[in-house]
LUMMILO-9962 format. One line per field, with one value per atom (N, C-alpha, C): residue number from 1; atom name; x, y, z negated. Coordinates in pm, whole numbers, plus 32768, in hexadecimal, padded with zeros to 4 digits. Each point is the difference from the previous one (the first is absolute). Layout:
<recs>
kedo	(NUM/...)
pase	(CA/...)
X	(X/...)
Y	(Y/...)
Z	(Z/...)
</recs>
This chain:
<recs>
kedo	(1/1/1/2/2/2/3/3/3/4/4/4/5/5/5/6/6/6/7/7/7/8/8/8/9/9/9/10/10/10/11/11/11/12/12/12/13/13/13/14/14/14/15/15/15/16/16/16/17/17/17/18/18/18/19/19/19/20/20/20/21/21/21/22/22/22/23/23/23/24/24/24/25/25/25/26/26/26/27/27/27/28/28/28/29/29/29/30/30/30/31/31/31/32/32/32/33/33/33/34/34/34/35/35/35/36/36/36/37/37/37/38/38/38/39/39/39/40/40/40/41/41/41/42/42/42/43/43/43/44/44/44/45/45/45/46/46/46/47/47/47/48/48/48/49/49/49/50/50/50/51/51/51/52/52/52/53/53/53/54/54/54/55/55/55/56/56/56/57/57/57/58/58/58/59/59/59/60/60/60/61/61/61/62/62/62/63/63/63/64/64/64/65/65/65/66/66/66/67/67/67/68/68/68/69/69/69/70/70/70/71/71/71/72/72/72/73/73/73/74/74/74/75/75/75/76/76/76/77/77/77/78/78/78/79/79/79/80/80/80/81/81/81/82/82/82/83/83/83/84/84/84/85/85/85/86/86/86/87/87/87/88/88/88/89/89/89/90/90/90/91/91/91/92/92/92/93/93/93/94/94/94/95/95/95/96/96/96/97/97/97/98/98/98/99/99/99/100/100/100/101/101/101/102/102/102/103/103/103/104/104/104/105/105/105/106/106/106/107/107/107/108/108/108/109/109/109/110/110/110/111/111/111/112/112/112/113/113/113/114/114/114/115/115/115/116/116/116/117/117/117/118/118/118/119/119/119/120/120/120/121/121/121/122/122/122/123/123/123/124/124/124/125/125/125/126/126/126/127/127/127/128/128/128/129/129/129/130/130/130/131/131/131/132/132/132/133/133/133/134/134/134/135/135/135/136/136/136/137/137/137/138/138/138/139/139/139/140/140/140/141/141/141/142/142/142/143/143/143/144/144/144/145/145/145/146/146/146/147/147/147/148/148/148/149/149/149/150/150/150/151/151/151/152/152/152/153/153/153/154/154/154/155/155/155/156/156/156/157/157/157/158/158/158/159/159/159/160/160/160/161/161/161/162/162/162/163/163/163/164/164/164/165/165/165/166/166/166/167/167/167/168/168/168/169/169/169/170/170/170/171/171/171/172/172/172/173/173/173/174/174/174/175/175/175/176/176/176/177/177/177/178/178/178/179/179/179/180/180/180/181/181/181/182/182/182/183/183/183/184/184/184/185/185/185/186/186/186/187/187/187/188/188/188/189/189/189/190/190/190/191/191/191/192/192/192/193/193/193/194/194/194/195/195/195/196/196/196/197/197/197/198/198/198/199/199/199/200/200/200/201/201/201/202/202/202/203/203/203/204/204/204/205/205/205/206/206/206/207/207/207/208/208/208/209/209/209/210/210/210/211/211/211/212/212/212/213/213/213/214/214/214/215/215/215/216/216/216/217/217/217/218/218/218/219/219/219/220/220/220/221/221/221/222/222/222/223/223/223/224/224/224/225/225/225/226/226/226/227/227/227/228/228/228/229/229/229/230/230/230/231/231/231/232/232/232/233/233/233/234/234/234/235/235/235/236/236/236/237/237/237/238/238/238/239/239/239/240/240/240/241/241/241/242/242/242/243/243/243/244/244/244)
pase	(N/CA/C/N/CA/C/N/CA/C/N/CA/C/N/CA/C/N/CA/C/N/CA/C/N/CA/C/N/CA/C/N/CA/C/N/CA/C/N/CA/C/N/CA/C/N/CA/C/N/CA/C/N/CA/C/N/CA/C/N/CA/C/N/CA/C/N/CA/C/N/CA/C/N/CA/C/N/CA/C/N/CA/C/N/CA/C/N/CA/C/N/CA/C/N/CA/C/N/CA/C/N/CA/C/N/CA/C/N/CA/C/N/CA/C/N/CA/C/N/CA/C/N/CA/C/N/CA/C/N/CA/C/N/CA/C/N/CA/C/N/CA/C/N/CA/C/N/CA/C/N/CA/C/N/CA/C/N/CA/C/N/CA/C/N/CA/C/N/CA/C/N/CA/C/N/CA/C/N/CA/C/N/CA/C/N/CA/C/N/CA/C/N/CA/C/N/CA/C/N/CA/C/N/CA/C/N/CA/C/N/CA/C/N/CA/C/N/CA/C/N/CA/C/N/CA/C/N/CA/C/N/CA/C/N/CA/C/N/CA/C/N/CA/C/N/CA/C/N/CA/C/N/CA/C/N/CA/C/N/CA/C/N/CA/C/N/CA/C/N/CA/C/N/CA/C/N/CA/C/N/CA/C/N/CA/C/N/CA/C/N/CA/C/N/CA/C/N/CA/C/N/CA/C/N/CA/C/N/CA/C/N/CA/C/N/CA/C/N/CA/C/N/CA/C/N/CA/C/N/CA/C/N/CA/C/N/CA/C/N/CA/C/N/CA/C/N/CA/C/N/CA/C/N/CA/C/N/CA/C/N/CA/C/N/CA/C/N/CA/C/N/CA/C/N/CA/C/N/CA/C/N/CA/C/N/CA/C/N/CA/C/N/CA/C/N/CA/C/N/CA/C/N/CA/C/N/CA/C/N/CA/C/N/CA/C/N/CA/C/N/CA/C/N/CA/C/N/CA/C/N/CA/C/N/CA/C/N/CA/C/N/CA/C/N/CA/C/N/CA/C/N/CA/C/N/CA/C/N/CA/C/N/CA/C/N/CA/C/N/CA/C/N/CA/C/N/CA/C/N/CA/C/N/CA/C/N/CA/C/N/CA/C/N/CA/C/N/CA/C/N/CA/C/N/CA/C/N/CA/C/N/CA/C/N/CA/C/N/CA/C/N/CA/C/N/CA/C/N/CA/C/N/CA/C/N/CA/C/N/CA/C/N/CA/C/N/CA/C/N/CA/C/N/CA/C/N/CA/C/N/CA/C/N/CA/C/N/CA/C/N/CA/C/N/CA/C/N/CA/C/N/CA/C/N/CA/C/N/CA/C/N/CA/C/N/CA/C/N/CA/C/N/CA/C/N/CA/C/N/CA/C/N/CA/C/N/CA/C/N/CA/C/N/CA/C/N/CA/C/N/CA/C/N/CA/C/N/CA/C/N/CA/C/N/CA/C/N/CA/C/N/CA/C/N/CA/C/N/CA/C/N/CA/C/N/CA/C/N/CA/C/N/CA/C/N/CA/C/N/CA/C/N/CA/C/N/CA/C/N/CA/C/N/CA/C/N/CA/C/N/CA/C/N/CA/C/N/CA/C/N/CA/C/N/CA/C/N/CA/C/N/CA/C/N/CA/C/N/CA/C/N/CA/C/N/CA/C/N/CA/C/N/CA/C/N/CA/C/N/CA/C/N/CA/C/N/CA/C/N/CA/C/N/CA/C/N/CA/C/N/CA/C/N/CA/C/N/CA/C/N/CA/C/N/CA/C/N/CA/C/N/CA/C/N/CA/C/N/CA/C/N/CA/C/N/CA/C/N/CA/C/N/CA/C/N/CA/C/N/CA/C/N/CA/C/N/CA/C/N/CA/C/N/CA/C/N/CA/C/N/CA/C/N/CA/C/N/CA/C/N/CA/C)
X	(8054/7FAC/8058/7FD8/8049/7FB3/803B/7FBC/8046/7FB3/8032/7FFB/8072/8008/8017/7FA4/8009/7FEE/8031/7FF0/8007/7FC5/800C/7FE1/7F89/7FD0/7FE2/7FCB/7FE7/7FB1/7F93/7F9F/8040/806A/8044/7FD5/7F91/7FC6/8059/8041/8057/806F/803F/8068/7FC8/7F8D/7FC4/7FDE/7FC2/7FDB/807B/806B/807C/803A/7FFE/8030/7FA9/7F7D/7FA6/8017/8017/8016/8083/806A/8082/8002/7FC0/8008/7FAC/7F9C/7FA7/804E/7FD3/7F8D/8026/7FA0/8013/7F7C/8008/7F89/7FBA/8050/7FC9/804E/7FC7/8045/8002/8077/800D/8029/7FB1/801F/801E/8073/8031/7FD8/7F99/7FC8/8024/7FBC/800A/7FD8/7F86/7FC5/7FE8/7FDC/7FDD/8061/7FE8/8055/8064/8018/8060/7FCD/7FD2/7FE5/7F73/7FE6/7F85/7F8A/8011/7F92/7FE6/7FD2/7FEC/7F92/7F8E/7F93/8027/803D/8025/8066/805E/8064/7FBF/7FA7/7FB8/7FB3/7FB7/7FAB/8052/8074/8055/8033/8030/8030/7F92/7F89/7F93/7FD0/802D/7FD9/8052/8064/8055/7FE3/8035/8002/8063/7FCD/8050/8003/8077/8013/8041/7FBE/8033/7FFF/8067/800F/7FE6/7FE8/7FF2/8087/800F/8077/7FDD/8065/7FE6/7FB3/8019/7FB6/7F72/7FEA/7F78/7FB3/8040/7FC1/7FEC/805D/7FF1/7F84/7FE9/7F89/7F7F/8009/7F8C/7FEA/8060/7FF8/8029/8049/802A/8088/8042/807F/7FF5/8047/8006/8054/7FC4/8048/806E/8000/806C/8086/7FFB/807B/803C/7FBA/8030/803B/805D/8034/7F92/800D/7F93/7FD3/805D/7FD9/7FB2/8030/7FB9/7F77/7FF8/7F81/7F9A/802E/7FA7/7FD2/805B/7FDC/7F9E/8012/7FA5/7F74/7FF7/7F7D/7FBD/804D/7FCA/7FCF/8051/7FDB/7F7D/7FF2/7F86/7F85/800D/7F8F/7FDE/8065/7FEA/7FC5/801D/7FDD/7F69/7FD1/7F72/7FE2/7F83/7FDF/8027/7FF1/8024/8097/8050/8090/8032/7FC0/8021/7FE4/7F8F/7FDE/8064/802B/8063/8084/802F/807B/7FF1/7F8B/7FE9/8001/7FED/7FFC/8087/8066/8082/8044/8040/8046/8085/8035/8083/8072/7FE8/8066/7FBC/803E/7FCA/8073/7FF1/8056/7FBD/804F/7FC4/805A/7FD1/8049/802E/7FA0/801E/805C/7FE5/8049/8094/8026/808C/8022/7F9F/8017/7FAC/803C/7FB5/8001/7F8C/7FF3/7FDA/804B/7FE1/8020/7FD2/8027/8081/7FFF/8074/8065/7FDB/805A/7FAC/8038/7FB6/7FDF/8057/7FEB/7F92/8001/7F99/7FD6/7F9B/7FE2/7FDC/7FC9/7FD4/806C/804F/804C/8097/8039/8090/804B/806B/8058/8075/8013/8074/8069/8062/8062/8090/8015/8087/8000/8075/8008/7FDC/801C/7FDF/7F6A/7FB5/7F6E/7FCA/803B/7FD6/8017/8075/801E/7F97/7FD8/7F9A/7F7D/7FE0/7F80/7FFB/8074/7FFD/7FC0/7FFA/7FC1/7F68/7FC9/7F71/7FB5/8041/7FB8/8042/7FAE/802F/8019/7FD1/8010/8090/802B/8087/8015/7F96/800E/7F99/802C/7FA4/800E/7F8F/7FFB/7FC5/8040/7FD6/8019/7FC3/8011/802A/7FBC/8006/8078/8079/8076/8014/7FBF/800D/808B/804B/8089/800A/8028/800E/8079/7FE8/806E/7FDF/8068/7FEE/8055/7FC1/8045/8003/8075/800F/8026/7FC0/801D/8075/805F/8074/7FF1/7FD3/7FE3/807B/8075/8077/8021/7FF6/801C/7F85/7F8C/7F7F/8006/8032/8003/7FB8/7FF6/7FC3/805C/7FFF/804B/7F9F/802F/7FAB/8047/7FB3/8032/7F90/8028/7F9D/7FC6/7F7F/7FC1/802F/8041/8037/7F91/801E/7F9F/8011/7F8F/7FFD/804F/8014/804E/7FB3/7FD3/7FB0/804B/7FB9/8034/7FBE/8050/7FC8/7FD3/7F8A/7FC4/8015/8069/8026/8096/8042/7FC2/7FF8/8036/8007/7F77/7FF3/7F8E/801D/7F9A/8015/7F8B/801F/7F9D/801D/7F9C/8014/7F9E/8035/7FAF/800E/7F91/8009/800D/7FFD/8003/7F75/7FFA/7F81/7FDB/7F81/7FCB/7FF7/7FC2/7FD6/8054/805F/8054/8084/8059/8081/8050/8051/8052/8090/8030/808A/8054/7FD4/8049/7FE8/7FA5/7FDE/7F6A/7FD7/7F71/7FAC/803E/7FB2/7FA9/7F8C/7FA7/8043/7FE8/803D/7F94/8020/7FA7/8050/7FC0/8043/7FA0/8038/7FB4/8030/7FA3/801B/7FD7/805E/7FE2/7FF4/7F84/7FEB/8024/800A/8029/8098/8048/8092/8037/7FA8/8027/8071/7FE0/805D/7FB3/8044/7FC4/805D/7FC6/804E/7FCA/805C/7FE1/8011/7FA0/8004/7FEB/8035/7FE6/7FD0/7FAA/7FD0/7FE3/8025/7FDE/7F6A/7FC6/7F74/7FF7/7F8C/7FEC/7FED/8070/7FFC/7FB8/8018/7FC2/7F68/7FCA/7F6F/7FC8/8044/7FD4/8011/806F/8017/7F97/7FD8/7F98/7F7C/7FDD/7F86/8007/8076/8012/7FF3/8037/7FF4/7F6F/7FB9/7F72/7FAE/802A/7FBC/802F/8065/803B/803B/803F/804A/8086/803F/8079/806E/803E/8065/8075/8028/8071/7FE1/7F84/7FDA/8004/7FE4/8005/8090/8058/808A/8051/7FE4/8055/7FF8/7F92/7FF2/806F/802F/8068/8087/8013/8084/8006/7F8F/8000/802A/7FC9/8021/7F83)
Y	(7F88/8078/807D/8063/807F/8069/8034/805D/8086/8069/8089/8033/802E/8036/8096/804C/8092/8032/8078/803D/8098/8045/8091/8044/7FE5/803D/8094/8020/808A/8051/7FC2/8046/8039/7FC1/802A/7FA1/8021/7FA8/7FF4/806B/7FFB/7F9A/8003/7F9F/7F72/7FF0/7F7B/7FC6/804E/7FCC/7FDE/804D/7FE1/7F7B/7FE8/7F81/7F8D/8011/7F94/7FDA/8064/7FE4/7FB7/8029/7FBF/7F74/7FEE/7F81/7F92/8023/7F9C/7FA2/7F7F/7FC7/7FCE/8004/7FC9/7FC4/7FA8/7FB7/8041/803D/803F/807E/8055/8074/7FF7/8010/8013/8091/8047/808C/800A/803B/8004/8080/8043/8070/8089/8063/808D/8011/7FD3/8018/8096/8044/808E/8053/8085/805C/8041/807F/8050/8024/7F9F/8014/802D/801A/8045/7FA9/7F7A/7FAE/7F86/8016/7F8E/7FA1/8034/7FA7/7FAE/803E/7FB9/7F92/8018/7F99/7F88/801A/7F92/7FAF/8045/7FBB/7FB4/8036/7FB8/7F7F/8007/7F87/7F98/802E/7FA3/7FB9/802C/7FBE/7F81/7FE7/7F8A/7F9C/7F87/7F9F/8035/8036/8056/7FD1/8005/7FF6/8082/804B/8084/8010/8042/801C/8093/801D/808B/803D/807F/804E/8074/8047/806D/8073/801C/806A/7FD6/7F7F/7FCE/8015/7FDE/8016/8095/8053/8090/8034/7FD0/802A/7FD2/7F94/7FCB/8043/804F/8039/7F9D/7F97/7F99/801E/806A/802D/8093/8028/808C/804C/805F/804A/8059/8016/804E/7FB7/7F7C/7FB3/8010/8041/8014/808C/800F/8087/8055/8084/8057/7FE1/7FE3/7FE2/7F7D/7F9A/7F7F/800D/8050/8017/8042/8067/8048/7FA4/7FAE/7FA3/7F96/7FD2/7F9C/8039/807A/803F/8015/8028/8011/7F79/7F97/7F7B/7FD1/8016/7FD7/8041/807B/8048/7FCD/7FC7/7FD4/7F74/7FAA/7F74/7FE9/7FA8/7FDC/7FA7/7FF9/7FA5/7F70/7FD3/7F76/7FEA/805E/7FF0/8011/8055/8008/7F7C/7FC3/7F7F/7F95/8003/7F9E/8011/807C/8018/7FCF/8018/7FD9/7F6B/7FB2/7F6E/7FBE/804F/7FC5/7FC9/7F8B/7FC7/8044/7FEF/8036/7FA4/7F80/7FA1/7F7F/7FB6/7F7E/7FA2/7F7F/7F9A/7FD0/7FDA/7FD8/7F9E/7FCF/7F9F/7F8A/7FB5/7F88/8020/8074/802A/801B/801A/801C/8093/8059/808F/8042/8061/805A/8089/803E/8083/8066/806F/806F/8082/806F/8082/8031/800F/8038/7F98/7FAB/7F98/7F90/7F88/7F96/8024/804B/8025/8068/8065/806B/8017/7FB6/7FFA/8084/805D/807C/806B/800A/807A/7FF2/7F8E/7FF8/8000/8050/8004/7F9F/7FA4/7FA6/803C/8044/804B/7FD8/7FA6/7FD5/7F6A/7FBF/7F72/7FE3/805E/7FEB/7FF4/805B/7FFA/7F84/7FE0/7F88/7F83/7FF8/7F8B/7FED/806A/7FF3/7FCE/8028/7FDB/7F72/7FC0/7F74/7FA7/8030/7FB3/800B/8053/801C/7FC7/7FA9/7FB6/7F77/7F9D/7F76/7FCE/8047/7FD3/801A/7FC1/801A/8090/803B/8083/8061/807C/806D/806B/802A/806E/8079/8075/8077/807C/806E/807F/806D/8075/806C/805B/7FCB/8056/803B/7FC6/802D/7FE4/7FA6/7FE1/7F6A/7FD8/7F71/7FC5/7F9A/7FC7/7F6F/7FB4/7F76/7FE9/7FCE/7FDA/7F68/7FCB/7F70/7FDE/7F99/7FD3/7F9E/8016/7FA8/7FB0/7F82/7FB3/7FE0/7FF9/7FDA/8064/8082/8064/8055/7FD7/8042/8096/8021/808B/8009/8079/8015/8057/7FE8/8051/804A/806D/8050/8016/7FF8/801F/8044/8058/8037/7F8F/8007/7F99/8015/7F9D/8013/8012/8051/801C/7F9B/7FCB/7FA5/7F80/7FD9/7F88/7FAA/7F89/7FAE/7FDD/800A/7FD8/7F7C/7F9A/7F80/800A/7FCA/8011/7F87/7FB8/7F94/7FF0/7FD2/7FD0/806C/8078/8063/8036/8025/8051/8091/8043/8087/805B/8082/806A/8056/8014/8043/8074/8072/8076/801E/8001/8017/8092/805C/808E/8036/807C/8047/8015/7FE8/8020/8097/8043/808A/806C/7FDC/8068/7FC2/7FD9/7FC6/8062/7FC7/8053/7FCF/7FC8/7FCF/804F/8078/8052/7FDD/7FA2/7FD6/8017/8060/8022/7F9A/7F9C/7F9D/7FAB/7FDA/7FA8/7F78/7FC5/7F80/7F97/7F84/7F90/7F80/7F90/7F7E/7F99/7F9B/7F8D/7F83/7FBB/7F82/7F8C/7FA9/7F82/7F97/7FDE/7FA8/7F6F/7FDD/7F78/7FF1/8063/7FFD/8034/8036/803F/8066/8060/806E/8083/806D/8085/805D/804D/805C/808E/805A/808D/804F/805B/8051/8093/8057/8090/802B/8067/8031/8096/8048/808D/800F/8068/8021/8097/8031/808E/804B/8022/8043/8086/8049/8085/7FF5/7F95/7FEF/7FF4/7FB3/7FF4/8084/8043/8080/8068/8001/805E/7FE5/7F81/7FDC/8028/7FF2/8027/8097/804A/8092/802C/7FBE/8021/7FE3/7F9A/7FDE/8056/8055/8057/7FB1/7F90/7FB3/8046/7FE5/804A/7FFC/8074/800E/7F9F/7FEC/7FA5/7F73/7FD3/7F7C/7FF7/806F/8004/7FF5/8053/8008/7F83/7FBF/7F8E/7F8C/7FF7/7F93/8004/8078/800D/7FCB/7FF5/7FE0/7F78/7FC1/7F7E/8007/8065/800B/8021)
Z	(8000/8000/8000/804B/800B/7FB3/7F95/7FA6/8005/8019/7FFE/7F71/7FCE/7F78/8009/7FC6/7FFF/7F72/7FE7/7F7D/800E/7FA1/7FF5/8086/8031/807C/7FEB/7F8E/7FD6/8067/802F/8055/807F/802F/807A/8071/803E/8065/807B/8028/8076/7FEA/7F8B/7FE1/7FFA/7FC0/7FF3/8089/8056/8084/8052/7FF0/8047/7FD1/7F7F/7FC9/802F/7FFA/802A/8091/8054/808E/8017/7FBC/8015/7FC4/7F8D/7FB9/803F/804D/803B/805C/8007/7FBA/7F74/7FA5/7F7B/7FD2/7F9C/7FD3/7F8B/7FA7/7F88/7FE2/7FAA/7FCC/7F68/7FC7/7F70/7FE8/7FB4/7FE0/7F6B/7FE0/7F76/7FB6/802E/7FB5/8035/7FC5/802A/8092/801C/8084/8012/7F93/8007/7FAC/8000/7FB8/805D/7FEF/804D/808C/804C/808E/8021/8083/8028/8027/8009/8034/7FA8/7F85/7FA5/802C/802B/8029/8079/8062/807B/7FE4/7FA5/7FE0/7FBC/7FA3/7FBE/8067/8054/8060/8068/8026/805E/7FC1/7F84/7FBD/7FF0/7FDE/7FE7/807E/8073/807D/8019/7FAA/800D/7F90/8010/7F92/7F9A/7F94/7FA9/7F70/7FC4/7F70/7FD4/7FA9/7FDA/7F69/7FCC/7F72/7FE2/7F83/7FD3/7FE5/8026/7FDE/7FA7/7FCF/7FA3/8041/8081/8042/8021/8016/800E/7F7D/7F92/7F7E/7FE2/802A/7FEB/8047/8079/804A/7FBD/7FB4/7FB9/7F79/7FD2/7F7A/7F94/8025/7F9F/7FC3/802F/7FC6/7FDD/7F98/7FD9/8066/8046/8067/7FC7/7F7F/7FC3/8009/8019/800F/808C/805B/8088/800D/805E/801A/8041/8000/8031/808E/805B/8089/8009/7FBC/8000/7FBE/7F96/7FBB/805D/8044/805D/8071/8035/806B/7FCE/7F85/7FC8/7FEF/7FD3/7FF0/8087/8064/8087/8036/7FEB/8030/7FC1/7F7F/7FBA/803D/8029/803B/808C/8046/808A/8009/7FA0/800C/7FFB/8056/8000/7F87/7FD6/7F91/801B/807B/8021/7FF0/802E/7FF6/7F72/7FB2/7F72/7FBA/8021/7FC3/8029/807E/802E/7FB5/7FF2/7FB5/7F70/7FC6/7F75/7FE9/8068/7FF3/801A/8025/8021/7F82/800A/7F8C/7FE7/7F86/7FDE/802C/8001/802B/802A/805B/8029/8021/7FDE/803B/8081/8065/807E/8048/8074/8051/7FAC/7FCB/7FB1/7F8B/7FC0/7F89/801A/807C/801D/7FEF/8014/7FFC/7F93/7FBC/7FA9/8042/800A/803E/7F96/7FFB/7FA4/804A/7FC6/8038/7FC0/7F7C/7FBC/7FD6/7F9F/7FCF/7FC5/7FF0/7FBC/7F6F/7FBF/7F74/7FF0/8054/7FFE/8091/802F/808F/8043/7FB7/803F/8000/7F96/7FEA/7FFE/7FD9/7FED/8085/8008/8074/7FEB/805E/7FFD/805D/7FC4/804F/7FE3/7FA1/7FDE/7FE5/800D/7FDD/7F6F/7FA5/7F73/7FEC/803E/7FF5/8048/8072/8048/7FAB/7FC1/7FAE/7F94/7FBD/7F98/803A/807B/803B/8034/8016/8029/7F95/7F84/7F95/8001/8058/7FFE/8077/804E/8067/800E/8029/8005/808D/8064/808A/802F/806D/8032/8030/803D/803E/7FC9/7FE5/7FDF/806D/8036/8061/7FBA/8010/7FB7/8056/7FD9/8045/7FA0/8009/7F9F/800D/8015/8008/808B/8065/808C/8038/7FC3/802C/801B/807A/801E/7FB8/7FB1/7FB0/7FE0/7FE5/7FD4/7F84/7F97/7F84/7FF7/7FE2/7FF0/7F70/7FCC/7F77/8003/7FA4/7FF3/7F7F/8009/7F86/7FAC/803E/7FB4/7F91/8021/7F98/7FE0/8033/7FE2/801C/8077/802D/8086/8035/8083/8054/8082/805E/805C/803C/8059/8085/806C/8085/804E/805B/805B/8055/8019/8053/8090/803C/8087/8068/8065/806A/8071/802F/8074/7FEB/7F83/7FE3/7F9B/8026/7FA4/7F80/7F92/7F7D/7FDA/7FEA/7FD5/7F6E/7FE4/7F7D/7FA5/8015/7FA5/8009/7F95/7F83/7F93/8015/7F95/7FDB/7F81/7FD7/8028/8035/8035/7FDE/7FFC/7FFE/807B/8055/8080/8010/8029/801D/8096/804D/8090/8027/7F9E/801F/801A/802A/800F/8092/801E/8085/8012/7F9F/8016/7FC4/7FA6/7FC4/7FD0/805C/7FD7/7FAA/7FA5/7FA7/7FF9/806C/8002/8063/8024/805F/8091/8019/8088/8011/8056/800A/804B/803C/804B/7FA3/8030/7FB4/7FEB/7F8B/7FDB/7FE7/8024/7FE4/800A/7FE4/800B/803A/803C/8031/7FB5/7FC4/7FBB/805A/801D/8045/7F93/7FDD/7F8E/8020/807E/8024/7FF8/8034/7FFC/7F7B/7FAC/7F82/8016/8056/8019/8007/7FDD/8003/804D/805C/8052/7FEF/7FE5/7FE8/8082/801A/807A/7FDF/8057/7FFC/808B/8002/8080/7FF7/8069/800A/8015/7FC8/801C/8011/8029/801A/7F7C/7FC2/7F7E/800B/806B/8010/8002/803C/8002/7F73/7FAB/7F75/7FB6/8015/7FBE/8027/807E/802C/7FB9/7FF1/7FB9/7F6D/7FC5/7F75/7FEF/805D/7FFA/8011/8059/8013/7F83/7FB4/7F83/7F8B/8018/7F9B/7F8B/8024/7F9C/7FE4/7F8E/7FD8/806A/8014/8069/7FEB/7F85/7FE6/802F/7FF2/802E/8098/8042/8091/8031/7FC9/8034/7FE0/7F8F/7FD9/8063/804B/8061/8069/8020/8067/7FD4/7F7D/7FCB/7FB9/7FED/7FBC/7F70/7FB6/7F72/7FAF)
</recs>
């Protein structure tokens, strides 16, 4: 089975549609959360994802749009975007976001899917091997797929000395998913933060047990124009050009 793995779409429909077109054909979509927030087309992104065979998790910006998180914990630009998003979402799409799980095991219990981390699925950022090492104790499957940081990375558990290592997720090069235990972040579709503005995603070949990371250019200016028309914060508009 060929599974498209996406995360942190952030209401960027132009980026999402570009990824969907390049990644096709695929059998299923796994989305690791933050479908909405920051970007200009939250309803359209939800509806596009729902047109596929989809497994989707809740992210912190999804919860922010629902009023399930205190917006005082967000920076002013993210807070303003969350409030705008809440006003735009249809009742049906709000209900759909509200039903998303925080974490799931899947594919015959081989994968654990979360947005932030296995320890704190909605909010914790896994950005160092030390934090990753602690989180290996909070899931039992061989592989954990996660988002939230917007940075493509792979953490491997070293059982001999009970530590973890970190490497950038290689582009266009399949990663074999055995025998090591791993935590993998495919990066962000709609708002990369690794200095590369291209949309990021991954393809999982569940038969070969391999995962391949891809990047693709999309029409950033088209998304920025829509954000300006919606009067979303200027900093959120400009950062798309720089991947930060």
